[in-house]
C-alpha positions in Angstrom: -70.5 -15.4 -29.2 -71.5 -19.0 -28.6 -73.1 -20.4 -25.5 -69.9 -22.3 -24.5 -67.8 -19.2 -24.7 -70.3 -17.3 -22.7 -70.1 -19.9 -19.9 -66.3 -19.6 -19.9 -65.3 -22.8 -21.7 -62.0 -22.4 -23.5 -61.4 -23.4 -27.1 -59.2 -26.4 -26.0 -62.1 -27.8 -23.9 -64.5 -27.3 -26.8 -62.0 -28.9 -29.3 -61.8 -31.9 -26.8 -65.5 -32.3 -26.6 -65.8 -32.0 -30.4 -63.2 -34.7 -30.9 -64.7 -36.9 -28.3 -68.2 -36.5 -29.6 -67.2 -37.6 -33.0 -65.1 -40.6 -32.2 -66.6 -41.6 -28.7 -63.3 -41.3 -27.1 -61.2 -38.5 -25.6 -58.0 -37.4 -27.5 -54.8 -38.6 -26.1 -52.9 -36.6 -23.6 -50.2 -35.0 -25.8 -52.9 -33.2 -27.7 -54.2 -31.6 -24.5 -50.9 -30.7 -22.8 -49.3 -27.3 -23.4 -45.8 -28.2 -22.2 -43.5 -30.3 -24.3 -41.7 -31.9 -21.4 -42.5 -35.3 -19.9 -44.7 -35.4 -16.7 -42.8 -36.6 -13.7 -44.1 -40.1 -12.7 -45.6 -40.9 -9.4 -42.5 -42.6 -8.1 -40.3 -39.5 -8.7 -42.9 -37.2 -7.0 -43.0 -39.5 -4.0 -39.2 -39.7 -3.8 -39.0 -35.9 -3.9 -41.7 -35.5 -1.3 -39.9 -38.0 1.0 -36.5 -36.4 0.6 -38.0 -33.0 1.6 -39.8 -34.5 4.5 -36.6 -36.3 5.6 -34.7 -32.9 5.5 -37.4 -31.2 7.5 -37.4 -34.0 10.1 -33.6 -33.8 10.4 -33.7 -30.0 11.1 -36.4 -30.6 13.8 -34.2 -33.4 15.4 -31.2 -31.1 15.5 -33.2 -28.4 17.2 -34.6 -30.9 19.7 -31.2 -32.2 20.5 -30.0 -28.6 21.1 -33.0 -27.9 23.5 -32.3 -31.2 25.4 -28.6 -30.4 25.8 -29.4 -26.8 27.0 -32.0 -28.2 29.5 -29.4 -30.7 30.9 -26.8 -27.9 31.3 -29.4 -25.8 33.1 -30.4 -28.6 35.5 -26.6 -29.1 36.3 -26.1 -25.4 36.9 -29.2 -25.3 39.2 -28.3 -28.5 41.0 -31.4 -30.3 39.9 -31.4 -34.0 38.9 -31.2 -34.7 35.2 -33.2 -37.4 33.5 -30.1 -39.6 33.5 -29.9 -39.5 37.2 -33.6 -40.1 37.8 -33.9 -43.1 35.5 -31.3 -45.0 37.6 -33.5 -44.7 40.7 -36.3 -46.8 39.5 
């Protein structure tokens, strides 16, 4: 067992180091990647993240609007002034 294997280095890392040491440059990315599919670019990742964030914020907005409507109905039922009535007094 070699020293590198004893330290936990995998064969792909060792191969990378060997190729890099011989030619003074690292091998190109396709030689290191296991999957054959293309990597998603940064713009696609950002669009996906923004779409998820947008959906989350829409759900929060719907919940907040339901809470506000319930609070208005409760104020009317208890005879308390609502925010619409108090904003006109200023």
